[in-house]
C-alpha positions as CSV (number, residue, x, y, z in Angstrom):
1,M,0.0,0.0,0.0
2,R,2.9,2.4,0.7
3,K,4.2,2.0,-2.9
4,I,0.8,3.0,-4.2
5,L,0.6,6.0,-1.9
6,N,4.1,7.1,-2.8
7,T,3.3,6.8,-6.5
8,A,0.2,9.1,-6.0
9,H,2.4,11.5,-4.1
10,I,5.1,11.6,-6.8
11,Y,2.4,12.3,-9.4
12,M,1.0,15.1,-7.3
13,I,4.4,16.8,-7.1
14,V,5.0,16.3,-10.9
15,G,1.5,17.6,-11.6
16,L,2.1,20.8,-9.6
17,I,5.6,21.3,-11.1
18,S,4.2,20.9,-14.6
19,G,1.6,23.6,-14.0
20,L,4.3,25.9,-12.8
21,Y,6.5,25.0,-15.9
22,Y,3.6,25.8,-18.2
23,R,3.0,29.2,-16.6
24,E,6.7,30.1,-16.5
25,I,7.8,29.0,-20.0
26,T,4.8,30.6,-21.7
27,K,5.4,33.8,-19.8
28,A,9.1,33.8,-20.6
29,E,8.5,33.3,-24.3
30,D,5.5,35.7,-24.5
31,F,3.5,32.8,-25.9
32,T,-0.3,33.2,-26.1
33,G,-1.4,30.3,-28.4
34,D,-2.6,26.8,-27.7
35,T,-0.1,24.2,-26.5
36,Q,-0.3,20.8,-25.0
37,L,1.5,22.1,-21.9
38,A,-1.8,23.6,-20.8
39,V,-3.2,20.1,-20.2
40,V,-0.2,18.2,-18.8
41,H,-0.9,19.5,-15.3
42,T,-4.5,18.1,-15.3
43,H,-3.4,14.8,-17.0
44,V,-0.8,14.1,-14.4
45,L,-3.1,15.0,-11.5
46,A,-6.0,13.0,-12.8
47,L,-4.3,10.0,-14.4
48,G,-1.5,9.9,-11.8
49,M,-2.4,11.2,-8.4
50,L,-6.2,10.7,-8.3
51,F,-6.1,7.4,-10.2
52,F,-3.6,5.9,-7.7
53,L,-5.5,7.2,-4.7
54,I,-8.5,5.3,-6.1
55,V,-6.2,2.2,-6.6
56,L,-5.1,2.6,-3.0
57,A,-8.7,2.5,-1.8
58,L,-9.3,-0.6,-4.0
59,E,-6.2,-2.2,-2.6
60,K,-7.5,-1.7,0.9
61,L,-10.8,-3.3,0.0
62,F,-9.7,-6.1,-2.2
63,A,-6.0,-6.8,-1.6
64,L,-5.1,-6.4,-5.3
65,T,-1.4,-6.6,-4.6
66,A,-1.8,-10.3,-3.6
67,L,-2.1,-11.2,-7.2
68,P,1.1,-11.2,-9.4
69,L,-1.0,-9.6,-12.2
70,F,-1.1,-6.4,-10.1
71,R,2.6,-5.9,-10.6
72,W,2.2,-6.1,-14.4
73,F,-0.6,-3.5,-14.2
74,F,1.4,-1.2,-12.0
75,W,4.5,-1.0,-14.2
76,T,2.7,-1.0,-17.5
77,Y,0.4,1.8,-16.5
78,N,3.2,3.9,-15.1
79,A,5.3,3.4,-18.2
80,G,2.4,4.4,-20.3
81,L,1.7,7.5,-18.2
82,V,5.3,8.6,-18.2
83,L,5.6,8.2,-22.0
84,T,2.3,10.0,-22.6
85,V,3.0,12.9,-20.3
86,G,6.6,13.1,-21.4
87,T,5.7,13.4,-25.1
88,M,2.9,15.9,-24.3
89,T,5.5,18.0,-22.4
90,L,8.0,17.7,-25.3
91,H,5.5,18.6,-27.9
92,G,4.1,21.5,-25.9
93,T,7.5,22.9,-25.2
94,L,8.5,22.7,-28.8
95,T,5.2,24.5,-29.7
96,V,6.0,27.3,-27.3
97,L,9.5,27.6,-28.7
98,G,8.2,27.8,-32.3
99,R,9.5,24.4,-33.4
100,S,7.6,21.4,-34.7
101,S,7.8,17.9,-33.3
102,G,8.5,15.0,-35.6
103,A,6.6,11.8,-36.3
104,A,8.7,10.0,-33.6
105,T,7.1,12.1,-30.9
106,A,3.6,11.1,-32.1
107,G,4.8,7.5,-32.3
108,V,6.1,7.5,-28.7
109,A,2.8,9.2,-27.6
110,G,0.9,6.5,-29.3
111,L,2.9,3.8,-27.5
112,G,2.3,5.6,-24.2
113,H,-1.5,5.5,-24.9
114,I,-1.3,1.8,-25.8
115,L,0.6,1.0,-22.5
116,L,-2.0,3.0,-20.6
117,T,-4.8,0.9,-22.2
118,V,-3.0,-2.4,-21.5
119,G,-2.5,-1.3,-17.9
120,L,-6.2,-0.5,-17.5
121,V,-7.1,-3.8,-18.9
122,L,-4.8,-5.5,-16.5
123,L,-6.3,-3.6,-13.6
124,F,-9.8,-4.7,-14.5
125,I,-8.7,-8.3,-14.9
126,T,-7.0,-8.1,-11.4
127,L,-10.2,-6.6,-9.9
128,G,-12.3,-9.3,-11.6
129,K,-10.2,-12.0,-9.9
130,R,-10.5,-10.3,-6.5
131,I,-14.2,-9.5,-6.5
132,P,-16.3,-12.7,-6.3
133,A,-19.0,-13.1,-8.9
134,T,-22.5,-13.4,-7.5
135,R,-24.4,-16.5,-8.6
136,T,-27.8,-15.9,-10.1
137,A,-29.0,-19.3,-8.7
138,D,-28.3,-18.1,-5.1
139,V,-30.1,-14.9,-5.7
140,T,-33.2,-16.4,-7.3
141,T,-33.7,-19.3,-4.9
142,T,-33.4,-17.2,-1.8
143,A,-36.8,-15.8,-0.8
144,P,-36.8,-12.3,0.7
145,A,-37.3,-12.0,4.4
146,P,-40.9,-11.3,5.3
147,V,-41.6,-7.7,6.4
148,A,-43.3,-7.4,9.7
149,A,-46.6,-5.5,9.7
150,S,-46.5,-2.2,11.4
151,T,-48.9,-1.8,14.3
152,D,-48.2,1.9,14.6
153,E,-50.7,3.7,12.4
154,R,-50.7,7.4,12.2
């Protein structure tokens, strides 16, 4: 659980620093246009900090780290997020500096998104293994408890 909390904490710090970076570089370059730097801050805070705080709560409820698949999710998702946010930062910085990014940047960003997707799939598989499925036979054969009649009429 501590590793998940530390991960969320690191993403919180990176998210705040990325917001500061966006503000300072656009101010220093007198840049007023659109850039991907404007959304790096929220991507890191939402997909990093908030996401891992939710995973922390899920770990507390379902002991996700007990399964080896959790480790695959953890590292795949983090690699995808680092690649995605890194290429967003690179592309945004180049935009502010008046340069264009090449096809390699788009390719690395695509790889980051693929890793994020694989990580999310692994998380849902892990959750599915830790949350017991309800049997429809148990639900349909169990009669509801009778409700006692109220003697208090108003």
